[in-house]
C-alpha positions in Angstrom: -6.0 22.7 41.5 -8.5 25.5 41.7 -6.0 27.9 40.1 -6.2 26.1 36.7 -8.5 27.9 34.3 -9.2 25.0 32.0 -11.7 22.7 33.7 -10.7 19.8 31.5 -7.1 20.2 32.6 -8.3 20.4 36.2 -10.3 17.2 36.0 -7.8 15.1 34.1 -4.9 16.3 36.2 -6.8 15.3 39.3 -7.5 11.9 37.8 -3.9 11.4 36.9 -2.7 12.4 40.4 -5.3 10.4 42.3 -5.1 7.1 40.5 -1.5 6.9 39.3 0.6 9.0 41.7 -1.1 8.6 45.0 -2.8 5.2 44.8 0.1 2.9 44.0 -0.8 -0.7 44.1 2.0 -3.3 44.9 1.7 -4.9 41.5 1.7 -1.6 39.7 4.7 -0.5 37.7 6.8 2.3 39.2 6.8 4.1 35.8 4.6 7.0 34.8 3.8 7.8 31.1 3.1 11.4 29.9 1.7 12.3 26.5 3.3 15.7 25.5 2.0 17.7 22.6 4.4 20.3 21.2 4.0 22.8 18.3 5.9 21.7 15.3 6.3 23.7 12.1 6.4 22.1 8.7 9.5 23.3 6.7 8.7 25.3 3.6 5.2 26.0 4.7 3.5 28.3 7.2 1.4 25.6 8.7 2.0 24.3 12.2 0.8 21.2 14.0 1.1 19.2 17.2 4.0 16.8 17.6 3.1 14.0 20.0 5.8 12.5 22.3 5.6 9.9 25.1 7.8 10.7 28.1 8.5 8.0 30.7 9.6 8.8 34.3 10.1 6.8 37.5 7.5 7.7 40.1 10.1 9.1 42.4 11.9 11.1 39.8 12.6 14.8 40.5 12.0 15.6 36.8 8.3 14.8 36.7 6.3 17.3 34.7 4.3 19.7 36.9 0.6 18.9 37.5 -1.4 21.1 35.2 1.4 21.6 32.6 -0.4 22.8 29.5 1.9 21.0 27.2 0.8 17.6 28.7 -2.3 16.0 27.3 -3.6 14.9 30.7 -6.6 13.0 29.3 -4.5 11.0 27.0 -2.0 10.4 29.7 -4.7 9.0 32.0 -5.8 6.6 29.2 -2.3 5.5 28.4 -1.4 4.7 32.0 -4.8 3.0 32.5 -4.0 0.6 29.6 -0.4 0.0 30.5 -0.8 -0.4 34.3 -4.4 -1.2 35.3 -5.3 -4.0 32.9 -4.1 -7.5 32.2 -4.1 -9.1 28.7 -4.2 -12.7 27.4 -4.0 -13.6 23.7 -5.3 -16.9 22.4 -4.3 -18.4 19.0 -6.3 -21.3 17.7 -6.5 -23.6 14.7 -10.1 -24.0 13.7 -12.5 -25.3 11.1 -15.9 -24.0 10.1 -18.7 -26.4 9.5 -21.3 -26.1 6.7 -23.7 -24.8 9.3 -21.3 -22.0 10.3 -20.2 -23.4 13.6 -16.5 -22.9 14.7 -14.7 -26.1 15.8 -11.4 -25.5 17.7 -8.8 -28.2 17.0 -5.9 -26.7 18.9 -5.3 -23.5 20.9 -2.7 -21.8 23.0 -3.1 -18.8 25.4 -0.3 -16.5 26.5 -0.2 -13.5 28.8 1.0 -10.4 26.9 1.8 -6.8 28.0 0.7 -3.5 26.5 3.5 -1.2 25.2 3.5 2.2 23.4 6.5 1.1 21.4 7.4 -1.6 18.9 10.4 -3.3 17.4 10.7 -5.5 14.2 10.0 -9.2 14.9 12.0 -10.4 11.9 15.3 -9.1 13.3 17.1 -9.2 16.6 18.7 -6.4 18.5 17.0 -3.4 16.8 15.9 -0.5 19.0 12.3 0.0 19.9 10.4 2.9 18.4 7.5 4.8 19.9 4.2 3.5 18.2 1.8 5.7 20.2 -1.2 6.1 19.7 -1.0 2.4 18.5 -0.5 0.0 21.4 1.4 -3.2 20.7 1.1 -6.6 22.4 4.2 -8.5 21.4 5.3 -12.1 21.8 9.1 -12.0 21.4 9.4 -15.8 21.8 6.7 -16.6 19.3 8.5 -19.6 17.8 8.6 -21.3 21.2 5.2 -20.2 22.5 3.3 -21.3 19.3 5.8 -24.0 18.3 3.0 -26.6 17.6 0.6 -24.3 15.7 0.3 -25.7 12.2 -2.5 -25.1 9.8 -3.6 -27.2 6.8 -6.1 -27.2 4.0 -9.6 -26.3 5.1 -8.4 -24.8 8.4 -8.0 -21.3 9.6 -6.0 -19.5 12.3 -8.1 -17.4 14.8 -6.7 -14.8 17.2 -8.4 -13.3 20.2 -7.1 -10.7 22.7 -8.9 -10.3 26.0 -8.4 -7.5 28.5 -9.4 -7.7 32.2 -8.8 -5.7 35.4 -6.3 -6.8 37.9 -8.9 -8.5 40.1 -10.5 -10.2 37.1 -13.8 -8.6 38.0 -14.6 -7.8 34.4 -13.1 -8.7 31.1 -13.8 -8.0 27.4 -12.6 -9.1 24.0 -10.7 -6.2 22.4 -9.5 -8.0 19.2 -10.7 -10.9 17.2 -9.6 -11.9 13.7 -9.0 -14.9 11.5 -7.2 -15.9 8.3 -7.8 -19.0 6.2 -5.1 -21.5 5.2 -5.7 -20.6 1.5 -5.0 -16.9 2.2 -1.8 -17.7 4.1 -0.6 -20.0 1.4 -1.4 -17.5 -1.3 0.8 -14.9 0.4 3.5 -17.4 1.1 3.7 -18.6 -2.5 3.6 -15.1 -4.0 6.5 -13.9 -1.9 8.9 -16.7 -2.9 10.9 -15.3 -5.8 11.1 -17.1 -9.1 14.9 -16.9 -8.9 14.9 -18.7 -5.5 12.6 -21.4 -6.8 14.8 -21.9 -9.9 17.9 -22.1 -7.8 16.2 -24.8 -5.8 15.3 -26.7 -8.9 18.8 -26.4 -10.5 20.5 -27.6 -7.3 18.2 -30.7 -7.1 17.1 -30.0 -3.6 20.5 -29.1 -2.1 19.5 -25.4 -1.8 17.4 -24.9 1.3 15.3 -22.0 2.5 15.7 -20.9 6.1 13.5 -17.8 6.4 9.9 -17.0 7.2 7.1 -14.8 5.9 5.3 -12.2 8.1 1.7 -11.8 7.2 -0.9 -9.4 8.7 -4.4 -10.2 9.8 -6.8 -7.3 10.0 -8.9 -6.6 13.0 -12.7 -5.9 13.3 -13.8 -3.0 11.1 -10.2 -2.7 9.9 -9.1 -1.4 13.3 -5.7 -2.8 14.4 -4.1 -6.0 13.1 -2.2 -9.1 14.1 1.0 -10.4 12.6 1.7 -14.1 11.8 5.1 -15.6 11.1 4.4 -18.2 8.5 6.8 -20.9 7.4 6.6 -24.3 5.7 6.5 -27.4 7.8 9.3 -29.8 7.0 8.4 -33.5 6.7 12.0 -34.7 6.5 11.7 -35.4 2.8 14.8 -34.4 0.8 13.0 -34.2 -2.5 13.3 -30.8 -4.3 10.9 -27.9 -3.9 7.8 -27.9 -6.1 5.5 -25.1 -7.1 2.0 -24.7 -5.6 -1.2 -23.2 -6.9 -3.7 -21.8 -4.6 -6.9 -23.7 -4.7 -9.1 -20.8 -3.7 -7.7 -17.4 -4.8 -10.9 -15.6 -3.7 -10.8 -16.8 -0.2 -11.4 -13.8 2.2 -8.9 -12.9 4.8 -11.5 -12.1 7.5 -13.7 -14.7 9.2 -16.1 -14.1 12.1 -15.2 -16.2 15.0 -16.8 -17.0 18.4 -15.1 -16.4 21.7 -12.5 -18.9 22.7 -13.8 -18.7 26.3 -16.7 -20.9 25.3 -16.5 -24.6 24.7 -15.8 -25.8 21.1 -19.0 -26.3 19.1 -19.1 -29.7 17.4 -19.3 -29.6 13.7 -22.4 -31.0 12.0 -20.5 -33.3 9.7 -18.5 -36.4 10.5 -15.2 -34.7 11.3 -13.7 -36.2 14.4 -13.5 -34.3 17.6 -10.3 -32.5 18.5 -9.8 -34.8 21.5 -10.4 -37.9 19.5 -7.2 -40.0 19.0 -8.3 -40.7 15.5 -7.8 -37.0 14.5 -4.6 -37.0 12.5 -3.5 -34.6 9.8 -2.4 -36.2 6.6 1.0 -34.8 5.8 1.7 -34.8 2.0 4.9 -36.3 0.8 7.7 -34.4 -0.9 7.8 -31.5 1.4 10.8 -29.5 2.7 11.1 -26.5 4.9 10.7 -23.3 2.9 10.5 -19.8 4.5 11.3 -16.3 3.3 11.5 -13.0 5.1 8.7 -10.5 4.6 9.4 -7.6 2.2 7.6 -5.1 4.4 5.3 -5.0 7.4 2.9 -3.0 5.1 2.2 -5.8 2.6 -1.1 -6.8 4.2 -3.1 -4.7 1.8 -1.7 -6.8 -1.0 -2.7 -10.2 0.2 -4.1 -11.3 -3.1 -1.9 -9.4 -5.4 -0.6 -11.7 -8.1 3.2 -12.2 -8.4 4.4 -10.8 -11.7 7.6 -12.9 -11.6 6.3 -15.6 -14.0 5.1 -19.1 -13.9 7.5 -21.9 -13.1 5.3 -24.4 -14.8 6.8 -23.1 -18.1 10.0 -24.8 -17.2 8.6 -28.2 -18.3 9.9 -27.7 -21.8 13.5 -27.6 -20.6 15.8 -30.2 -21.9 18.5 -31.9 -19.8 21.7 -33.0 -21.2 23.8 -35.6 -19.3 27.5 -35.1 -19.1 28.1 -38.4 -17.3 26.0 -40.8 -19.4 23.1 -40.7 -16.9 20.7 -38.9 -19.2 17.8 -41.2 -18.5 17.8 -40.7 -14.7 18.4 -37.0 -15.2 15.3 -36.7 -17.4 13.4 -38.5 -14.7 14.7 -36.0 -12.1 13.4 -33.1 -14.2 10.0 -34.7 -14.5 9.9 -35.1 -10.8 11.0 -31.6 -10.3 8.3 -30.1 -12.5 5.3 -31.9 -11.0 2.8 -29.8 -9.0 2.8 -30.4 -5.3 -0.4 -30.6 -3.3 -1.1 -28.4 -0.3 1.4 -28.5 2.6 1.2 -27.7 6.3 2.3 -24.2 7.4 3.5 -23.0 10.8 1.5 -20.0 12.0 3.2 -18.2 14.8 1.5 -15.1 16.2 4.1 -12.4 16.7 2.0 -9.4 17.9 -1.4 -7.7 18.1 -1.7 -4.0 17.8 -4.7 -1.6 18.3 -5.2 2.1 18.5 -5.4 3.3 22.1 -9.1 4.4 21.8 -10.1 1.1 20.3 -9.0 -0.6 23.5 -11.1 1.7 25.7 -14.3 1.7 23.7 
């Protein structure tokens, strides 16, 4: 190693060789990850930049890059292999409420081991190839509907997410992501993304037209670094009544909430709300509810959580007249009145699909 002129290359090459090539633990993956930086020229301009690529090799491959290769970013390669191979991760998703005094009360939570990856794939479609996401690291839950099947959120509640990293021996651990989103914010996004045309089709079919999709909503991380994605869908109550429109009761509700660590016991609220473990704790499920879900337009819609939908207001349909062709005009008018009433808040499924963070955010 003494032949290398750049001291930084010498040091980080030694780190890579010592801790990832020579010291191979039984639980360690047999893959090695290299961050390569190549010169790339922008067409039509004289400027040049560095193109970053992540290369993956088996430990016993004969094509491994040579130690000290100047095109390899050895420092970044050490960080990447450290995150992917030397740490364990557990994500916790919880349904909580906040008391008047600011205490967080956990009603339901679910923890799941996740794995770090420098690549990603869309969660709203199956079979698509993964794409390199480096320097963003993804922690994905492919079976999110099964893992978080009982995670429902209602009025006054919020969904909290926490990602904890620890070493293999669990000697130390730290929270690397924490975020929350209130029911009112989830419902706002959910309502805005349901098209007026789809709602009208539901009305005109008297409830025979059903939705079978879901919305994908982002939850920003601390200081805007990283985010989590939630798959949101409406909870069905088995009622066959038609779809009704909803108005958000708190349009100014913030997306971010400060939450306490889920590793500590739940703090009782200071009001008379029953404990999570109390058998008397039951959610009131409003009537006249059906399953209603719609696919996200884009994974980048998180910055427009509170953008109003310009599609129009369905409440203007109350002036429509119905004309019976079978002599049942009275019941048809009654059906229209039932269709045009405003529904109350309804329960939403909130399934965590992934958490993503920049590489350096995990290490700091």
